N, C-alpha and C positions, 0 to 999 in steps of 0.2 A: 581606213586609208582610201577614202573615196575622193571625189572631186573637191577642190577647195571651195570655200564659201564665196559669196559675192564680194567684189572689190569695191573700194570706196572711190568715188569719182569716176571719171571716164577711164575705160580700160584700154587695152591694146587695140590697134586698128583692125586686126584679124583680116588683113589683106593689104592692098596697095603695094608699097615697096617691100612689104613682108614676103611677097612671093619671090622677089629677087634674093632676099635673105634666105628664104627656104631653099632656093636653087643652090646658093653657095654652101649652105649647110649640108645639102645632098652630096656635093662633091667632097667636102671635108670628111663627112662620115664615111664615104666610100674609100677614101685613102686611109683613114684611121683604122678601119676594121678589115678592109680587103688587102691592104699592102702587106702586113705581117704574114698573112696566110699565103699570099701569092709568092712571097720570097721562098717558100718551101720547095718550089719547082727547081730551084738552083741547088738544093741540098746535095744531091748525088754528085754533081760536078765539084762542089766544095769538098765533099768527103774524099773524092779521088785526088784532088790537087793538094790538099793539106794533110792527107793521110789520117783523118780523124774519124771517130765513130759518129753514129747518128745522134747520140745524146749530146755530144760536144757541139755538133753543127746546129742542133735545134735551139741552142742557146741564143743564136742570132735573133730568131723570131721571139723567143721568150723575153730577151732583154728589151726588144723593141716594144712588146706589149707591156712589159713592166714599167718602162719609161712613160708610155702613153697613160697608164693608170697611176703610177706611183708619184708622178709630179703634179697630180691634181691640186694639192694645196698650194704648191708654188704657182701654178697657173691661176688659181683663184686670187692669190695675193697680187700678182702682176696685173691681172685684169682690173682689180680694185684700184690699183695705184695708177696705171697708165691707160686703161680702157681697152676695149676689145680689138679695135682696128690695128693699133701699133703692135700689140702682142701677136696677132695673127700674121702680120707682115714679117716680123722677125722669125716666127715659127716656120713659115714657108721657106725662108732662106736657109734655116738650119736643117730642115728635112732634106732639101735638095743637096746641100753641101755634104751631108752625111753619106748619101748614096754615091756621090761623085768621088769622095775620098775613099770609100770602100772599094771602088774599082781598082785602086792601086795597092790594096792590102796584100801583104806577103805572109801574114800569120793570122791565126784565128783571133788572137787577142786584138789585133787591129780591126778586124771585122766587128768584134763586140763593141769597140769604142766608137766606130764610125756608123755602120749600118744599125747597130743596136742602140747605143746611147744617144748619139747626135740626131739620127733620124727619128728615133722614138720621142725625144724631147721636142723636136720640131712639130711632129704630129700632135703631141699633147697641147702645145701652145696654140694650135688651130682648133682642136676638137672641142675643148671645154668652152672657149668664148663663143663658138658658133651656136652651141646649145643655149647659152645664156641669152644671146641675141634673139634666138627663135622664141624663147619664153617671153621676151619683151614685146614681140610683134603679134603673138597669138595667145588667146585665152579660150574663147568659145570654140574655136576650131583647133585647139591645141592637140588633142589626140590624133586628128587627121594629119596635122602638120608634123608631129613626131613620127607618125608612120611613114609619111612620104620622105622625110629626111633620112629615116633609118633604111629606106629602100636603096640608098646610095651604096650601102655595104654589099648587098648581093649583086647589084649592077656592076660595080667595079671589080668584085671578085670574079664574076663570070667573064669579064673582059681582061683583067690583069693576068689571070692564070694562063690562058692560051697565049697571050702576048708575051709573057715571060718565057714560055716554052719556045716560041718562035725566035725570040731574042737569043735564047741560049743556043739554039741550033745554028743561027747565022753569025752571031758575034761572040759567042762564049759568055761565061758569066761576068767577065769584066766589062765587056761592051754592053751587056744587058743592064748591069748596075749603073753604068754611065748614062745610058738613055733614060732609065727610070728616074735618075736624079734630075734630069731636065724636065721630065714629066711632072715632078713634084713642085715645080715652080708655079704651077696653076694655083697652088694654095695661096700665093701672094695676091693673085687676082681676086680670089674669094674673100680675102681679108679686106680688100679695098671696098667691097660692097657693104660692109658692116657699119652702117651709119645709124645713129639712135632714132627711135620712132618719133614722129612729130605729134603735135597735139598737146592741149593743156592737160592738167591733172597731175597728181602726185607721182613723181617718177624718181628713180635713184639719181643722186647728185652726179653730175658729169665732171670729168676731169678736164684738164686744159686742152686735150685733143678733141673734145666734143663728143666723146663716146659715153654711153650709159652703161657702166660696168655692172650694175646690179648689186652693189655692195650693201652689206648690212649697216644700218645707221641706228643710232640711239641718241636720245636727248640727254644732255647733261643736266642733272636735277637742279643745280645751283645757278648756272649761267644761262641755261636755255639754249645753248649752242649745240650744234650737231657734231657728234664725234663718230668718226668712221672706223669700222672694224675691218681690218684686212682679212681676218678669218674668224668667222663666228663659230667657235667650238662649243657654245652652249647648245647647239642643235643635237649634240650627243646625248643630252639628257632626255630627249624626246623618245618616247617608247616606240612610236611609229618608225622613226629613223633607226632605232636599234634593231627592230625586227627586219627592216629592209637591209641593213648592213650585214647582218648574219646570213640572210638569204643570198645576197650577192657573193659573199665569201664562199659559201658552199657551192653555189652555181659556178663560179669561176674556176674552181678546182677541176671540173670535168667538162664544162661546156665547149671549150675550144680544142680539147684533145682530139676528138674524132676528125675534125676538119683539118688539123695540122698533120695527122698521120695518114689521112685517107689516100693521098696520091702515092706515097711510098708503100703503103699496104697493098694497093692494087698492083703496083709494079712488082713487088715480091710475089704476088699471087700469079704472075705470068701475063698480066694485062699490058699491052703495048703502051709506050710512053705517052703518045698523043691521046689515046683513049683514057688513060689514067688521069691525065690533066683535065680532060673534059668532064670528069666526075665532079670536080669543083664547080664547073660551069652549070651542071645540072642543079646542084644545090643553090647556086646563084639565081638561076631562072625561076625556080619554085619560090625562093625567098623574095624575089622581086614582086610577085603577086601577093604573097602572104603578108608582107609588112603593111602596105597601104590598106589592104582589106581589113586587117586586124585593127589598124588605127581608126578606120571609119567605124568599125563595129564597136570599139571602145568609146567612141564619141556619142553613141546613142544615149538618150536620156535615162533609159532604164538600166543600162549596163555601166555607165560611167561611175556611179557611186560604188560599184562592186569591181572596179578594175583590178584590185589586189587579188581577188579570187580568180579572175581571168588570167592574171600573170602566173599564179601558182599552177593553174591547169596547164598552161603552156610548158612550164618547167617539168611537170610530171610526164607530159606527153613526150618531151625530148629525151628524158631519162629512160622511159620505157622503149623508145625507138632504139637507143644504144644497146639496151639489154637484149632486145629481141633480134637484133641484127649482128650480134657478136660473132656468129659463125658464118657470115656471108663469105663465100669463096668465088662464086662465078660472077661474071660481069653483069648479068641480069639481076642477081641478088644485090650487088653493089648499087646498081641504078635504083632499085626499089628502096634501098636504104637512103640514098641521097634524096629521093622525093619526100619520104616521110620525115627525114631529118630537116630538110629545107622548110617544110611547113611549120614544124614546131620551133625551129630555130628562128624563123621569121616572126612568129608570134612573140617570142621572148624579146627579140630585138626591138619590136615596135612598141612594147609596153613598158620596158624597164625604166626609161626616164620619165614617162608619164606617171608611173606609180610613185617615183621619188618626188616629182613636182606636187602631186596631190597629197603626199605625206607631210611635207615640210612647208609648203607654200612658196610662192615666188620670191619673197624677200630673202629667205634663207637658202634658196636653191643653190646659188654658186658655192657657198661654203659646204653645204651638204654633199654636193657633187664631188668637190675636191677630196673630202674625207672618204667618201665611198670608193672613189677611184684609187686612193692610196691603199685601202684595204684589199681591193680587187687585185692590185699589183702584187701583194704578198701571195695571194692564191695562185696567180699566174706563174710566179717564180717557183711554186711548189708543184703544180699540176703537170704541165707539158714536159719539163725536164725529168721529172720522176717517171713519167710514162716512157720517155725515150730510153732511160736507163733500164727499165723493165724489158723493153723490146730488145735491147742489146744483150741482156742477160738471159732471157727466156726464149728469144727468137719466136715469140708468139704474141699476136695482136689480140687474141680473144680476151685475155684477162684485162687488157687495157680498156676495152669497150665495156666490160662488166663494171670495172671501177668507176669509169667516167659516168656511165648511166646511173649507177647507184648514188653518186654524189649529187647529180642534177635532180634526180627524183626526190632525194631527201630534202633538197632545198625547196622544192615545190610543196612537199608535205608540211615542212616547217612553216612556210609562208601562210598556208591556209589555216593551220591549227592556231598559230600565234595571232593571226588577224581575227579569228573567230573568238578566241578566248581572252586576249589581252587588249584588243583595240576596238572591239564592237561596242557601240554606244549603248548605254543602259536604256531600257524601254521607258522607265518611269522617271529617270533623272535627266537633268540638263546636260547638253554636250559639254565635254571638257576638252581642253587643248590636248592634241595627240591622239584623239579618238577618230573613228571613221567619219569621213565627211568634212572634217575640219582639222585634221591632224597637224599639229605644229604651227597653226596659223595664229600667231600671237595677237595680231590686230583684231581679228574677229572675237577672240576670247576677251580682249580688253573692252571691246564694244559691248559685249554681253554684260560685263560687270557694270559698266557705266549706265546701261539702260535700266538696271535695277534701282538706281538711286532716284529719289523723287526730285522732280525739277524744281528750280528755285521759284519761290513765290507761291507754292501750293500750301493748302492748309494742313495742319497736323491732324492725323486721324483721331486724336483724342479731343478735338474741338478747341485746341489752344491756338490762337493766332500769334505768330512770332512777330515781334517788333524789332526794328533795326537795333543791333547791338554795337556800341562803339568798340573800336579795336582797343586792345590793351595799351595803356599809356595815354589814352586820349582824355582821361579825367576820371573823377571818382564816381561817375554815373554807373548805375547798376542796371542790368537787363530788366526790363519791365514786361509783365505778362498781363494781358487783358483776360479777365475771367468772365466767361459767359454766365448769364443768369441760370441758376439752378445747379451750379457746380460748386462744391466746397473749395475754398481757397487753399 
């Protein structure tokens, strides 16, 4: 599952307007990952006003994350049909409308439908198209671009968590939701930036809006016309994709649980509210440095072919951090946990989409991303709500950290073992599709097959010179063969 092979024709510009696209992707990623966690600052006020338990209130963030991931195939289809720019503009309006309507909610069910479903869907319609456009603009610098874009998550998390606390203290949770809804309108401005990359060369067919959605295309064998696939499900047969999908499912079961429970865990341990909210900012500050640094590291020539092992190492480090910090009680111990967690969490965030791009290749990345996000949504619906119910039943956070750490560490071990045993390229054999270094790249595999065929007009190895053969139906002529002297006829 290393870096993809060379592209045919001119590649992405790796700069120019791509830096503006990268900045927009930075903002979108920050909202997509930081917003569901920052909403947890309002949970205690929601529990008091609605008379609900923590597990019931935690469903707001869980539904938001589930919609962000679970609507991945829907987002892929819409991007293929309408293009990235219009989908992102509609998504920004939906995300803002969801939080504005949530400020008028009188029941938890209304919060689930507005802040959970509507805002989550809006964030999803922004998140996936931004990653697709980033892949169209960067190839050689793609690991660095992915790391810089992923840094939007900790930046926004470190800003949104204290901002939410201040909004809660001055305007209550209703006023805070209303102002956050206005803040989400910035997603529309980011969507307006997403124009297709310039330059010649083979690129995905654009729709009427002029966007390059990155859809999967195939040639019809009889007519030669291009047929568009709204969702390329054949990527599921790729072994590299299957390994990545299982890894992401195990990872999503426990990766987000500590970050969601951290603020309330600190408050229950006697930490003041303002200092408890600052813990998420510590995770964000460390994460800001870790993601670009890890992206630059993964872009090195010696490490890029082994990015899957680097990803598995990050997962194991994150899981061990949860396990070793399960008994943190003092504020100093919680700060140390946040630093270690931020480092490993940043590495995971910087590498996860680079690994997927390297595994399936750019043409199938939109469909693969949608399917992976759908699988991750199932895990998100299981992990955090189950952790909340355990907290309500046991009144103990220790077992939650043990479970979350074990799941993430298991994901890292599985990724490393499966990559080494199932996807490693044989030493004496030719590379096959789905193996390391060219996993899932059908074009490269097809090019290798074509290169084995002898070019037209060359002599046969047996010394026979082929003479032009009339096509069937052209007459009774038979193929003639010139026999060289010294050979039996």
